[in-house]
Each structure stands twice: as structure tokens, then as C-alpha cells.
N, C-alpha and C positions, 0 to 999 in steps of 0.2 A: 504493500500500500504506500509506503514512503516513496518509492521510486515513481509511482503513478500520481503522486501529488497529495496524498492524504496526510502525510506527516505521521507522527506517532499518535495514532488515533486513540490509543489506550492509555495515554499518560499526559503529563503537563505540556510536553513539547509538541505543539501542533502547528503545522505550516501547510503550504500548498493550498489546494482547493478547500480543505476542511477549515483552515483558518479564515479564508476569504468568505466562505459561506456561513460559518457558524455550525456548531455541532448539530443543533436541532434540524436546521435546513438540510444539512448533509445527510442525516438519517432519513429525513423525509424523501429526499431524492433517491437514496439507496432503496428505501421501501417501495417507492413507485416503480423503480426499475426492476426490482425483484418480483413485484406483482405482475408487471407487464411480461416478464420472462416466463412466468407460470400461467399466463393467460387469465389472471384475475383482474377484476375491475378495481381501479384505485378508489379510495373513499372520497366522497364528494365534500369538499370544504370550500367555504368562501374565502377563508384566510387561515394562515398558520400564525399562532401567537409567538412573538419573538420576546424572549426574556434576556435582557442585557444587563447583568449585574456584576459588580466588582467582587466576585467570590472565587475562591479556589474550590472548584466543584469537579471532582473526578474520582475514579476508583484507583487508589494507589496499588502498585504492584506488590507492596508489602502486605496488603490486605487480601487481594485476589491475585495470586501469582500467575494463573493460567490466562494467557491473552484471549483465547477463545471464549472463556467464561466471562471475562470483562466485557467483551464485545456483545455477548448475549444479553448481559444485564443492561448495557447501554441501549440496545435495541428494544428490550422490553420496556424500559423507561420511556423511550421516545414514542412507543406505540400506546402507552397507557392513556386512557381517556377518562379515568375517574380516580379520585383520591384513594378510595379503598383498594384499588389495584396496586397503587404505589405503597400503601401501608402494608399490604400483604407481602410485597416484594421485600420491603424493609425487614419484616419479621422473618422471612425466609433467609435473608442474608445474615441476620443476627443469630438465627438458629444454626446455620451451617458454618459460619465463619467467625462468629463473635460480634460484639457491638461494632457498628461501622465507625471508622475514624472520622474526624472532623470533615475532611474533604468529601468523603462519601456521604456523610450526613447533609452537607451542603448540596450535593448533587441530587439527593432524594428530595430535599426541600425545593430546589429549582423545578423539579418535575411536578411536585404538588402545586407550586405557584403557577406553572404553565397551564395545568389542567383547570385550575380554579379561574384563572384569567380568561382562558378560552371560553369556558362556560358562561362567563359574564359578558362576553362579546368584546374583550379587550385584545387589540391587535399587538400592542407592544407594552412591555413593562420595563422600566429602567429606574435608576436611582441616582440622586446627587448626594453629596454629604448631608444635606438638610431635608430633602424631599424624596418621596416616591412618586414617580410619574407614570400615569396610565393613559394610553392612547386608545380610545374606544373606536370600534367600527361605526360608521354612520348608521347602520341598521340597528345596532344595539342602543344607540342614543335615542332612536325613535320608538323603541319598544314601550308598550303600555307599562306604567309604573316606573319609568326610568327616573322619576324624581323621588324614588323611595328613600327610606332612612339610610343614613350613613353609619349607623351603629358605632363601632369602636373608633371610626374616623371622624365623628362629629366634632366640629370646632377646629379641625386641623386641615380642612379642605380649602383649596384655592382654585378658582376657575379662571381661565384666560380667554377673554372675548375674541382674541385673535386666533385661538385654536379651540373652536367650540367643542371638539370631541376629546379634549384632553382634561384630565383631572390631576391636580397635584395635591398630595397629602403630606403634611409635615411629619417627619420621622420622630419617633419617641426617643428622647435622649437616653442613652445607655441600653437600649433594647437591641438585640441582634437584628440585622436587616431582614433575614429570612423570617424570623418570628413576627416582626412588625408587618411584613407583607402578607403573611398567611392570615393574621388577625384582621387586617384591613380587607382583604379579599373575602374572608369569611363573613364580614359584615355586609356583603353585597353592595359594594360601592357602585354608584351610578353617576353618569355625567349630568343628570338633571336637566335634559334638554328635550323635552317632549315636543315633537314636531319641528325640531331644528333643521335647518337646511345647510348643506355643506358649502 
């Protein structure tokens, strides 16, 4: 894979096509090509949620020594469509290999964040040192009830009139980014733009 441009797909050092596309997009393209080769129809999606966070999120070789097993876990995480699937995989890893190290825990958290964001109609999740930034799809902003409660994020939300489908939520000081994001997404944040136009 390294010769063909994927880089070290199973560790920290990633370059070539994988680094350019990002891991989730690379797995998506790989899954589509695999489905096409087997004559299966690809899943219909209007968008793929991009999670761009400053975290060390990978499966260390010290935790899972077998490259094929690491690749299998990455693929299962990229295909997961619900938080319970990811929780079950986390339990399986802990049962077979012991508690996941920090980097693997961050990878599992990123997968949960991606699934939760996708279900909420969020196209992109990113973070600055002070804020979490959510870019909603225009369709999600027009859903009935899009002005719903912000739950745990109440009082920390900032809307930008120049970017009507973007919501910025202040980070909670001292709270790990992954935890803050999961709590915020779990509170079903919405852009609050009923009938907005792009």
C-alpha cells in the first residue's frame, strides 16, 4: 500500500492518497470499490460526514500487532452506522486485547462522533481551541423541529449570519474535546433555521 500511495495506513505515518483524502474518505472509496468489484450496490448517501479534529486517533501496533487485524477494525469502524455498533466493537477489543490505549480510545470516540453527527445531518465537525464547529447540510436545517432544544449546549451556542448552516458551540474548559463533542451531539444540537435558504 505504501508504494501505491496509501502510506502507513495502520499507524501514525500517513502520506500519499490517504493523507490527501483523509482516513474516512479513503475507507469510503475503498468500500465503494470493493462493493463494485463484488457486484453490490453502494449505499445511497447525500453526504459523508467529515470529522476534522486535532487528536491522535489510531490503533497502535503495541496494542494490535497484526496489521490485518488493525485494518479490519478500521474498516468496521468506518462502516459503523450506529453508536451501539461502535460500543460493541469497543467491548470486543477490551475483551480480546485489554483496555484500549488513549489513541485507540480517541479513534473509537471519533467514530461515535461521526455517526452521531451524520444522524443529525451534520456534514463537517471541527474544533478550534475555544469552539466546536458544526456545518449542517441545508436539508437538515430545514427539517421540522430544527429549532429544538440545545440541551447541554444551551448558553454556549453562537450562530453566524454569514454561514447560516453553521453552529459554533463554546468548549467547556478542562473537558476533553471528545467528551464535550459527544455530550453536545447527544443533546441534539440544531442550526435553528426553519425554512432557511442557502
